N, C-alpha and C positions, 0 to 999 in steps of 0.2 A: 329745383322746386317746381312742381307743376301747378298750373292754375286750374280752377274749377272749370270743368268742361261742359257741364250741363247748364244751359242758359236759364233753366227754370229754377235752379237752386242758387240762392244768394250765398256767396262765400261769407264766412264769419269775419268779424273785424280782425281777429288774430291772424287768420289766414291771409286776409288782405295785406296786413302789415308785413307778414313774412315774405310776401312776393313783391316787396318794394325795397330798393336800395337807394341810399343817398351817398353823395360824395362831396366833401368840402374841396372845391377847386382852388379857391383863393380867398383871402380876407385881409382886412386892414381896419384899424381903429379910426372912427370919425368922432369928432367932438372938440371941445375947447378946454381940456384939462379938468374941468369940473364935471361935465356930463360926457362920459365916454361910452361909445357903443361899437361893438364889432359889426362891420358891414361885410357880409359874406356872399360869395358866389357858390350856390349849392346846386348840384345836378341830381335830379330825381329820376329814377328808372322804375316804371310801373310794369311788372310782369303779369299783372292780373288781366282777366278778360273783361273787366269793368273799369270805368274811370274812377279816379280817387280825388279827394279834396281834403282840406283841413289836415295837412301834413304836420304833425307835432314832433318837434325835435327837442332834445336836451343838449344844451351847450355848456362847456366848461372852459374857463380861461385859466392859464397857468402863468406863474411868475418866472423869473430868470432861473430860480433854483428848482423849477418844475413842481412847485407847490400849487395846489388848487387855490385860486383866488375867488372865482365866482362860478356859480351854477345857476342855470335858469331854463325855462321852457319858452319856446317860440312856436307859433303855429302859422304856417304858410297856407292861406285860405284859398289860393288859386287851385285850378284843376290840372290833372295830368290824365290824358286819355288812356283807354285800355291799350296795353302793349306799347305805350309811348314813353318818351323821355322829354324832360323839360328842364331848361336851365333857369334858375332864379338868381338874378344878379342884384347886387346892392340890397340884400336882405338885412335890415337892421334887427339884431337879435335881442338886445336889451342893454341896460346900463351895467358897466363893468368897471373894475379898478383900472386906474391909469397905468399901473405897472404890468398890465396884461401883455405877455410876450408870445404865448402860444394859445391855440384854440382847438378844441375837439368838438365834434357833434355826434349824436346818436339818435337814430330813429326810435320814437316812442310809439306812435300810432298813426293810422290814417283812417279816413272814413270813405265809404262808398259814395260816389257822385250820384 
Protein backbone atom coordinates (compact mmCIF):
# COMPACT_ATOMS: atom_id res chain seq x y z
CA UNK A 1 0.00 0.00 0.00
CA UNK A 2 1.32 3.41 -0.86
CA UNK A 3 0.99 6.46 1.33
CA UNK A 4 -0.32 9.78 0.04
CA UNK A 5 2.65 11.53 -1.58
CA UNK A 6 1.27 15.06 -1.97
CA UNK A 7 1.89 16.91 1.30
CA UNK A 8 -0.93 19.37 0.45
CA UNK A 9 -3.56 16.64 0.30
CA UNK A 10 -4.68 15.15 3.61
CA UNK A 11 -5.28 11.40 3.40
CA UNK A 12 -8.77 10.23 4.33
CA UNK A 13 -9.34 8.43 7.62
CA UNK A 14 -9.97 5.16 5.72
CA UNK A 15 -6.66 5.48 3.85
CA UNK A 16 -4.86 6.35 7.10
CA UNK A 17 -6.23 3.20 8.71
CA UNK A 18 -5.33 0.99 5.74
CA UNK A 19 -1.70 2.13 6.04
CA UNK A 20 -1.40 1.03 9.68
CA UNK A 21 -0.78 -2.47 11.01
CA UNK A 22 -1.03 -3.76 14.55
CA UNK A 23 0.41 -6.88 16.11
CA UNK A 24 -0.43 -8.53 19.41
CA UNK A 25 3.03 -9.40 20.75
CA UNK A 26 2.02 -10.76 24.18
CA UNK A 27 -0.75 -10.53 26.74
CA UNK A 28 -1.83 -11.74 30.16
CA UNK A 29 -4.81 -11.30 32.47
CA UNK A 30 -4.52 -8.87 35.36
CA UNK A 31 -7.07 -8.74 38.15
CA UNK A 32 -8.37 -10.47 41.22
CA UNK A 33 -10.98 -12.95 39.88
CA UNK A 34 -13.79 -10.40 40.11
CA UNK A 35 -12.38 -7.68 37.85
CA UNK A 36 -10.25 -9.21 35.09
CA UNK A 37 -8.57 -7.30 32.29
CA UNK A 38 -6.25 -8.29 29.46
CA UNK A 39 -2.96 -6.42 29.64
CA UNK A 40 -1.51 -6.43 26.13
CA UNK A 41 1.73 -5.56 24.37
CA UNK A 42 0.69 -4.11 21.01
CA UNK A 43 3.07 -3.07 18.23
CA UNK A 44 1.77 -0.38 15.84
CA UNK A 45 3.40 0.33 12.45
CA UNK A 46 2.41 3.58 10.72
CA UNK A 47 3.15 3.50 6.98
CA UNK A 48 1.53 6.93 6.41
CA UNK A 49 3.44 10.13 5.69
CA UNK A 50 1.61 11.79 8.61
CA UNK A 51 1.51 10.94 12.29
CA UNK A 52 -1.46 9.11 13.80
CA UNK A 53 -3.21 9.06 17.17
CA UNK A 54 -6.34 7.59 18.78
CA UNK A 55 -5.70 4.06 17.54
CA UNK A 56 -8.98 2.18 18.07
CA UNK A 57 -8.87 -1.60 18.25
CA UNK A 58 -11.51 -4.29 18.74
CA UNK A 59 -10.53 -7.11 21.06
CA UNK A 60 -12.12 -10.50 21.58
CA UNK A 61 -11.45 -13.07 24.26
CA UNK A 62 -12.11 -16.76 23.81
CA UNK A 63 -12.65 -19.65 26.20
CA UNK A 64 -10.99 -23.07 26.26
CA UNK A 65 -13.45 -24.36 23.64
CA UNK A 66 -12.65 -21.36 21.37
CA UNK A 67 -16.04 -19.75 22.03
CA UNK A 68 -16.14 -15.94 22.07
CA UNK A 69 -16.51 -14.71 25.65
CA UNK A 70 -16.03 -10.95 25.38
CA UNK A 71 -15.81 -8.26 22.71
CA UNK A 72 -14.92 -4.64 23.24
CA UNK A 73 -13.23 -1.54 21.88
CA UNK A 74 -10.14 0.16 23.24
CA UNK A 75 -8.46 3.37 22.07
CA UNK A 76 -4.74 4.01 22.46
CA UNK A 77 -4.56 7.80 22.64
CA UNK A 78 -0.79 8.08 22.20
CA UNK A 79 0.85 9.06 18.92
CA UNK A 80 2.88 7.18 16.33
CA UNK A 81 5.01 9.35 14.02
CA UNK A 82 4.86 9.26 10.22
CA UNK A 83 6.64 6.17 8.94
CA UNK A 84 7.25 5.06 12.51
CA UNK A 85 6.68 2.10 14.77
CA UNK A 86 5.79 2.14 18.44
CA UNK A 87 5.34 -0.54 21.09
CA UNK A 88 2.56 -0.06 23.59
CA UNK A 89 3.14 -2.31 26.57
CA UNK A 90 0.80 -3.04 29.46
CA UNK A 91 -2.28 -1.74 27.61
CA UNK A 92 -5.36 -2.50 29.71
CA UNK A 93 -8.08 -3.37 27.20
CA UNK A 94 -11.25 -3.74 29.29
CA UNK A 95 -13.10 -6.03 31.66
CA UNK A 96 -13.35 -9.65 30.55
CA UNK A 97 -14.47 -13.08 31.72
CA UNK A 98 -12.20 -14.95 34.13
CA UNK A 99 -12.26 -17.95 31.77
CA UNK A 100 -10.53 -15.96 28.98
CA UNK A 101 -7.88 -18.21 27.48
CA UNK A 102 -7.13 -16.54 24.11
CA UNK A 103 -7.14 -12.97 22.82
CA UNK A 104 -7.39 -11.45 19.35
CA UNK A 105 -7.19 -7.81 18.24
CA UNK A 106 -8.28 -5.99 15.08
CA UNK A 107 -7.58 -2.43 13.96
CA UNK A 108 -10.79 -0.39 13.59
CA UNK A 109 -9.58 3.17 12.90
CA UNK A 110 -6.90 5.77 13.50
CA UNK A 111 -6.93 9.57 13.39
CA UNK A 112 -4.47 12.01 11.88
CA UNK A 113 -2.17 13.62 14.46
